[in-house]
N, C-alpha and C positions, 0 to 999 in steps of 0.2 A: 504494500500500500504506500502510495506517495503522498506526502504532506505538502500543502502549499508552502511556498517559500516564506511567507509571512509567519506561519506557525513555527517553522524551523527557526526563524530569526528570534521570535519571542521566546521559544524554549531555550535557545542559546543564551539570550540575555538573562533569563531567569536563572539558568545554571551558573552563569558567570557571577551573578549577584550572590547566589548561595555559596559558591566556592570561594569568592573573594572574602566573604565574612569568615568562613572556616579557615582560610589560609592566613588571614590576619591574626587569628588566635594562636596559630602554631608556626609563624614565620621562621623563627629561629631554628626549629627542628627540621624544617623541610629541606634545607639546602644540601643535606648529605643523604637523603633518601635515594633508594634505587630508582624510584619512579621519577623523581626530580631530574636525576642524571640522565635517565632515558629520554625524557622530554627535551632536555637541552641538546643531547646528541642528535636526536631525530630532527630537531629544528635546524641544527647546523647542516645535517645531511641534506635536508630539503632545500635549504638556502643555496647550498653548493649545486644541487641538481638544477634548480631554477636558473642559477647563474650560468651553468654549463649549457643548458638548452637555449637561453636567451642570447648568449655571447659566443656560441659555437665553440665551446670548450669541453666537449664530451670526453676527449682523451684525458684531460686533467681530472675530470670527475671519476672516470673509470680507474685511474691510477689511485685516487683517494680511496675508493671503495675496495680495491684490491689490497691496498696496504693495511687498511683498518677493518677488513672483513670480520675477523673474530670479534672485535669490539662492537661493531655495528650489529652483528647477529645477537650478541649478548644483550645489547640495549633493546633490540626488537623483542627479544624474549621477555625483558622486564616490562615493556609496554604491553605486550600480550597479557601478561599476568595482571597488570594494573586494570586493563579493560575487562578481563574475565571476572576479577574480583568485584569491580565496580558495577558492571552491567549484566553479568550472568549470561543468559542465552543471547542477549543482544550485543555481546562484546564485539564480534567481528564487524557488525554494521557500524557500531560507534567508533571503532578503531579506524575503519575505512573512511568514515565521515571526518574524523580528525585529520587524517593524512590528506584528504582532499581539501579541507578547509585550510590546512597549513600551507599547501602549495598555492592555493588561490590567493591568500593574503600576501604571501611573499611575491607572487607574480604581479599582483596589483601594485605593490610598492615599486617593483621594477618598471612597470608601465608608467607610473607617475614620475619616476626619475628620468625617464627617456634615455637619451644617448649617454648620459652620465652614469647610468646604472652599471654598465660593464666596467667602466673605469674605476668605480667605487668598489665593486665586489670582486673583480678578478684577482686582486691582491690576496684574497682569502685562500686561494689555491697555493700561493707561495707560502703563506703562513702555516697551513696545515702540512705542507711538504716537509717542513723542518721539525715537526713534532716527532719526538723520539719514542713515545710509548702511548698505550691506551689511556693511561692516567693523564698524560699531557693533553690528549684529545678531549677528555672529559673537562679538564680545567679550562681549556681553550673555549669549548662550547659554552661553559657556564659564564665565562668572562665576556663573550660576544653579545652584542645587543641583537639577538635573533628574534624576529617578530613571531608570535604565536597567535592562533585564531581566537583563543579565549584563555582565561585563567583556569587551569586544571589543578585540582587538589593533588599535589604530587608527594606529599609526605607519606601517605598510605591511602589505600582505597577506603572510601567511607564504609562504615558498617552497614550491612544489609538492613539492619533494624531502622536506620535512618530513612531508607527508601520506603519501608513499610509504614513508618510513622507519617511520612509525607502523604502517602496514598491514603492512610486512614483519615488524616485531617481533611484531605480533598473530598473523600466520600462523606465525611461528617458535614462539610459545608454544602455539598450537593444535596444531601438528605434534608438539611436545615432549609436550604433554598426551596426545595420541592414542597416541603411542608408549609413554608411561609407563603408560597404562591397559591396554595390550595385554600388557605384560610381567608 
């Protein structure tokens, strides 16, 4: 089933608001979590992919992926775990949506920058080429200002009870609204 784009946008904004509130409470502990690192590395990988495609630098992107393949696969596994824990059966769809949104927001920024984009971003390939280890890649990804589509809770996946509580509140409001309109 396909949702209209406005519903998706509203849901994304609601999620961002919910997540921003939670993230503010635990900001200090989030920076060293596996999910946080995975989102940082995925953001960097996507930024490099968008740069490669936009600036005809696919060979440099391929060299990056080949060099850091084990780290990239580990971080992909951490993202998969995050989405499975957070979204259950809808994990693959949510993960795919995240990857698509990530590439879209990064591509939009490239379009806004115009011809300056390649000059601004091509240096990233030189920077990652001199990194010596997977830890260097993680630190580099964390230090870069990589745009993400929304704020995700990356300390740990939220408890499943939170989703149940939100659904219960929504059902209670719906029941209350139904009873109020009948009166």
